[in-house]
Structure formats: structure tokens, C-alpha cells
C-alpha positions as CSV (number, residue, x, y, z in Angstrom):
1,S,46.3,-5.9,17.1
2,G,48.8,-4.0,15.0
3,P,48.5,-2.3,11.6
4,S,47.1,-4.4,8.8
5,P,49.7,-5.7,6.3
6,T,49.8,-4.0,3.0
7,S,51.3,-5.0,-0.4
8,S,52.7,-2.5,-2.8
9,I,51.5,-2.1,-6.3
10,H,54.1,-1.0,-8.9
11,V,52.9,1.3,-11.6
12,Y,54.8,1.9,-14.9
13,T,54.3,4.7,-17.4
14,Q,56.4,6.2,-20.1
15,R,58.7,9.1,-18.9
16,E,57.9,11.2,-21.9
17,V,55.2,11.0,-24.6
18,H,55.3,13.2,-27.7
19,G,52.4,13.8,-30.0
20,T,51.5,16.1,-32.9
21,V,48.6,18.6,-32.7
22,G,45.5,17.1,-34.2
23,S,46.8,13.5,-33.8
24,H,46.2,11.0,-30.9
25,V,48.5,9.6,-28.3
26,T,48.3,6.5,-26.0
27,L,49.2,7.1,-22.4
28,S,50.4,3.7,-21.2
29,C,49.9,2.6,-17.6
30,S,50.8,-0.9,-16.6
31,F,51.0,-2.2,-13.1
32,W,52.2,-5.2,-11.1
33,S,50.9,-6.5,-7.8
34,S,51.7,-9.6,-5.9
35,E,48.1,-9.8,-5.0
36,W,45.2,-10.9,-7.2
37,I,43.4,-8.1,-9.0
38,S,40.3,-7.4,-7.0
39,E,36.9,-6.3,-8.3
40,D,37.5,-3.1,-6.3
41,I,40.5,-2.0,-8.3
42,S,40.5,1.6,-9.3
43,I,42.6,3.6,-11.8
44,T,42.7,7.4,-11.9
45,W,44.4,9.6,-14.4
46,H,45.3,13.2,-13.4
47,F,46.6,16.0,-15.5
48,Q,48.7,19.0,-14.4
49,A,49.1,21.6,-17.1
50,E,52.5,22.9,-17.7
51,G,53.1,25.9,-15.4
52,S,50.2,25.0,-13.1
53,R,50.3,24.0,-9.5
54,D,47.1,22.1,-9.5
55,S,46.2,18.8,-11.1
56,I,42.7,17.7,-12.1
57,S,41.3,14.2,-12.4
58,I,40.5,13.5,-16.0
59,F,39.6,9.8,-15.9
60,H,38.5,7.2,-13.4
61,Y,37.9,3.5,-13.6
62,A,36.0,1.8,-10.7
63,K,33.7,-1.1,-10.2
64,G,34.4,-2.4,-13.7
65,Q,33.3,0.8,-15.4
66,P,35.3,3.7,-17.0
67,Y,34.3,7.2,-16.1
68,I,35.6,10.2,-18.1
69,D,35.4,13.3,-15.9
70,D,33.1,16.0,-17.0
71,V,35.5,18.8,-16.4
72,G,38.4,20.1,-18.5
73,S,39.2,19.9,-22.2
74,F,39.7,16.1,-22.3
75,K,36.1,14.9,-21.7
76,E,35.2,14.6,-25.4
77,R,38.6,13.4,-26.5
78,M,39.5,10.5,-24.2
79,E,39.2,6.8,-24.8
80,W,39.7,4.0,-22.3
81,V,41.8,1.2,-23.8
82,G,43.0,-0.5,-20.6
83,N,42.1,-3.8,-19.2
84,P,42.7,-4.2,-15.4
85,H,42.7,-8.0,-15.6
86,R,45.7,-7.6,-18.0
87,K,47.2,-5.1,-15.6
88,D,46.7,-2.3,-18.1
89,G,45.2,1.1,-17.2
90,S,46.0,2.9,-20.5
91,I,44.0,5.7,-22.1
92,V,44.1,7.4,-25.5
93,I,43.8,11.2,-26.0
94,H,42.4,12.2,-29.4
95,N,42.8,15.5,-31.3
96,L,45.8,16.7,-29.4
97,D,46.1,20.4,-28.7
98,Y,49.0,22.6,-27.5
99,T,47.1,23.0,-24.2
100,D,47.5,19.3,-23.5
101,N,51.2,19.8,-22.6
102,G,51.8,18.9,-19.0
103,T,52.2,16.0,-16.6
104,F,49.8,13.0,-16.7
105,T,49.8,10.7,-13.7
106,C,48.3,7.2,-13.4
107,D,47.2,6.1,-9.9
108,V,46.2,2.5,-9.3
109,K,44.7,1.1,-6.2
110,N,44.0,-2.6,-5.6
111,P,42.2,-2.9,-2.3
112,P,42.1,-6.2,-0.5
């Protein structure tokens, strides 16, 4: 038997998002898959601060539950607004700060 077949999942985010210190911003993450959305779908958001080499996980959705990671400055300021059944993995970051400048990455996995 050969390797198992895989199907790609396409993830779409905004290239740039701008916000004002003290306000909030929605980080949109939509996705498309030719496969049905399984109960095992997971969505992870990572943040890499400007000038840093390392990225940290700031949010994870798995088994139908959102989990805001306990590390970093986002833990008290993040809100899950996505709905995987609508192919949406978006989050909101409240009370923006200068230190929030960097790269946010949305990673979606939809295992068979």
C-alpha cells in the first residue's frame, strides 16, 4: 500500500491589518476544503513579534472548544468569533498595544 491520499485546505487571511492603540481588530481567517469539516478540525493562531525570530501560539480551537493560550500579552484580550462549520477561524484582539505589531498566522487542520 502506498501513501494515503490527502486533500489540501486553503486558508485565506488579510495581508495587512491596521489598528489604533486602545481599539480592537478582527483577524479574519477563512478556509476552504473539498472535504467535509470534521469534528477533529483544529485552528491555531501564532504571533511573531516584529524583529523576533520566534513565534508563539496564542490561540487554539480543537474538539469544538476555543482555548486562549496562557502565555503572552494576548491572553486577557482575545475573543474567538469564528465558526468552523462556516469555514471561519477568526479572532478579535482587544485593547491593542504597540507591542502587538508583528505577524499573525492562522493554521487550519481538517483531519479525515
